[in-house]
N, C-alpha and C positions, 0 to 999 in steps of 0.2 A: 172450831173446822169438826172436833171430835161430836158435837152435837148435831150437826148437820150428818156427819157419816150415822148416825146413829139413829137419824129420823125415820123411822119406819115410810112415812108419807114419801120420800122423795129419793130413798136409797136405791141405787141402779137406775135413777132417770137420767140421762141425758142432760146437758145443759141448755140443748134447743128445746126440752119442753119443758124447763121450767121459765124459760124466758122469752120475751117475746121478740121475733126473728130480727128487729131494726136494732134491736139493742145487742145483739150479741157480739160485733165488730169489736168492740172495745175490751169485751173481756178475753176473747180467742186472741188478742194482741197482746194482753199481759200474759196469758198461761201460756203463750207460745214464744213470749220473750222476743215479740215486736219483729220487726222486717229485717228483711237478709240486708247484707251491703248492697246489693245490687239493685234491689227495690228502693232503697234511700237514696243512692246513686241518679235514679232515673227521674228526672222531672222536677227533681227538689230543689230550685232555687234558692231557698230561703234557710240558713244555717242558724240555730239557736243553742246555745251554751248554758244549761241548764248547772248553776255551781252549785257543790255540795259540800260540806266537811262532816266530822261524827256531827251526831246529833237532827240535821238535816230530813225529815222524814216525809215530803211531799214533792219530791222531786221525780218518783213514777208516775203518779198520776200526772204533773204537771207537763212530763214527758208525751203522755198518752195525749194530752189536748193539742199539743201542735203537731205530733204525728199525726193525728186522726185529721187534720186539717191540711194533711199534704207539705208538711215541712219537715227539715230534715235537723230533728232534736238528738241531742247527745247530754246524757249527764256526766257532768265531768267536775273530776276531784278537784280543789284547789290546789294541791301540791303537783299537779299535771301542768299547771299555768305556771306555778314558780320554777318548774324545773326540777323539782324533788323526787318525781317519779318518772320512771324512765318512759311511759307512755306520754310523752310531752306533749301538749297543746299550745296554740298561741289565740291569745285572745282576738287578734285583729283578723283572724280565717273567717269569725262568726258575723253574723247580721245584727241577732238579738242574744244580750245576757238575760238570763232569770236567777234571781234569788230567791229559794223557794222558802215555804213554810218550814216549821219545825222547832226545834230548841237547839240551835248549835250549841256545841262546845257545853250543853247542859243548862244554859242560860244562866251559868256562873258569872259572877259580878252584877250583870245586868243583860235584859234580854239583848239580844247581838253585837253587845261588846267584845267580844274575844273574835269571832268571826272577822268583825270589822277590823280589827288588830292587825288579826292575819292577812288581811287581805291588802294592806301596806305594801305589802313585798312587791304588788304588782299594780302599784297605785299608777306610776307613770303609762303603763300600759291602759289602766282605768279610765285614765283623764284623757287618753289620745281617744278612746273609744267613745265616750261620751262625746267629747269636743267635735267629732267627728260627724254628730247627729244618729248616733246609732241607739236604739232604743233600749232602756233599762229596765227591766221590771223587778219589784221587790214585794211579794207577797208576805204578809205577817211579819213573821220572824225576819222576810228579806228586806221588808218597808222598815224593822227596826236598825237592819245593818245599815239601810241607805243613810239613816237620820243618824246615825252614830259617826257614819263616812263624812258627812257633811253635804252630802252630793242632793239631798233632800233636808230644807227646800233649796239648795242649790246658791246661798249666798255667800258670798266671799268674808261676810263678817264673822263676829263670834257666835257660835250657836247658841238658838233663842229659840229653839222647839226641842221636845223631846217625847218618846212615849213611855210612859212610867205605870205604874201598877194602877187598874182599875179600881174606882171609888168602889166598889162593891168588896174589894180586898179579897176577891178568889177569881179562880177560873171560870170564864165566862163563854160557854159554848151554847150559840144559839144561833135561829135565822135573823137576819138582819135585812132591814129594807134599804136600800141606798139610793138618794136622790142626786141625778146627774146633773151638775154644777156648771160643769166647764164650758167658754164659750167658743171651743174649738182649738185652742192650743194643744191640748194632751194626744199624741199620737195614738194611744189605748184608745180615746174613747170618738175619736173624731168624728166616727160615722154615726155615733148616738144621739137621737134628738136631746138638746137639753130639755130638761125637767122629767126624763125619762125615770120610772122606778124599776131598779132591779135587782133580785132577791137573791142574797145569798148567806153561806152561813159563816159566823166566826168562831173562831177557839183561840182564846188567849189570856193572859192574867195580868201582861203589861201592853196593853192597847191604848191606852189613854191619852190622846192627843193633848201634851201638854207646852203651854206657854206662860213665863213668868208675869205676876199681875201687871208689874208696873210696864211691860211689852205688849199685851194683848191687845189694845186699842192700834198700836203702831203696825205689829204684825199681821194682824188681820184686815186693814189697811191696806198692806203691801201684797199680801195672797192674793186679795181678790182684785186688785189693780193690774197687778201682772196674769191672770188668769189661772194661778196654779192651785185652785183650789175643785177638784174633781169630781170626790162625794163626800156627802154628807149624810149622816144616819137620820132615816125618816121614820114618820109613821104612815100606816097605811093609805093616808088619806094625802100622804107627801109633806107635812108640815115638818119642818126641818128645827123646830124648837122644842120637839119632843124628849122627855128626860127616859130615863131608865123604866122599861128596858129596852126600847126602842134604840136609846144610845146605850149598849152594852157597858160603855167602861167610862161616863162622863167626859169625854173628848171635848176639848174647848171649840165652841162653834157649829157642834156636831160633827166635827171634821172626822170624816173615815179614811181620806186617801188625797195625796195632793201629789203634784207633779212639780218639775225644775221649772224656771222661766221659759228654757225651751220647748216645752213639753214632750221630749224624749225619756226623761227618767220620770218613771210613775213608780208610786209604792202605795197600798192600800191595807187594811187589816183584815177584813173578810175573804174568803177563799174563792175566787172564779174558780179554779181547777175543780172545786167540790159541788159545783153548779153548772158544769159543764154539761151534762145530760139530765134528761128530767128524771129518772129514777132516780137520782142520788137528792132530789129536793123532798122534803118530808111529807109535802102533800099531794104525793105522784100518785101514790096507790088510792089515795080517794079518789082525786079527779078521774083517774082512769077508770073505775067502777062507777062513777058517774056516766060519763063519757059512754060506756058499753050501754048503760042501760040506756040511755037519751040516744044510740045507733038502734038499740033491737024498737024501738018504739016510734020512733021517729026518722026512719031512713032517708027520707027526703032532705034532711040537714046534711045529708052528705050528696058531693055530686055524684055522676054516674062513673066517671074514672076511678074514683075511690073508690066508690061501692065494688067496681068489678074487679079493681087491684089490691083492695084491704090495705092500701099504702097509708103509712100516719105521716101527719103535718108535721112542719117544723117544729112547731110548739109542742107536738107531741114527743118529740125526741129529745131534742134539746132542751136545756137550760138557760138561763140569763147569763151565766159566767162564758160561756160560748162568745157572747159577742166582744169581749175582753182580746181575745185570742183573734179574733177575725180582723177585727180592726188594726192590732199592729201587724200581722199579715200582709194583710192587703195596702197599710203604708208603705211596709218595706220593698213589698212587688211594684209598687205604682214608683217608688224612688230608684228602683233598680231600673227599670223601664225606661227612664229618661236618656 
């Protein structure tokens, strides 16, 4: 922040002068602390619980994504659900539960283990939530928690999968390309065409989808038969056998995200909330510069309406991560309208 404040080129500039107008709303939302209670209550029929404890660090971005799509999102501490905090919350009052990314409890013991152990205090409520078909999303550390809890892959037998140390033995923070493999079971990707390639960043040290050697064939067959594989890491051509760095952690069968057999519990290691807006992607500045150059020299590539209004397209404003949030909200809204 001090570097920004001391930069003579931008000192005294307003936010509006630094960013395109179409991108201002999310920053204003964060700067002003979100919407008022009256605004949240008015017309927002989908309630989202974003659960945190010490160490989670992606709750605000995740909250922004849902709020931007007109959902009523609330960041809730686990103690509010267990009754250990005066501002009590009930899980059954929400339509969607999200376990965000971060390093809950410092990732001591192993990633997600302590958060999962503490969630045993609300195990009955959590099982009722899942059994009712309500969506549960685990992003990165949240995915690790869901696996620790046994909600993923969601089989009653002993645990046969884990998320463990990356093959590189280091923290991997890079862009990943995800190929959508699901045939329609997962409510978080139901409206995304199978075979689509989505770009999202990953940031983890323990994201390798691991299955013991003696169980690999059987577990993979079961995952595929149940349509539980949602995303696989791929290269730019959509090949899901690509190794490092396309597969950043050495995951078995290049698996990046899975759902439970019912499709309402979904976990993935990459971060959709970090690819919600186009300006979050690493290629945004380059693509924008190219687009502006083309627009100046080939004005006929834009429609007359676009030329008159100067409005940007959906692809210029949003990234691929938005589709995850849109799909689950649409699913809930359809379900509530029945």
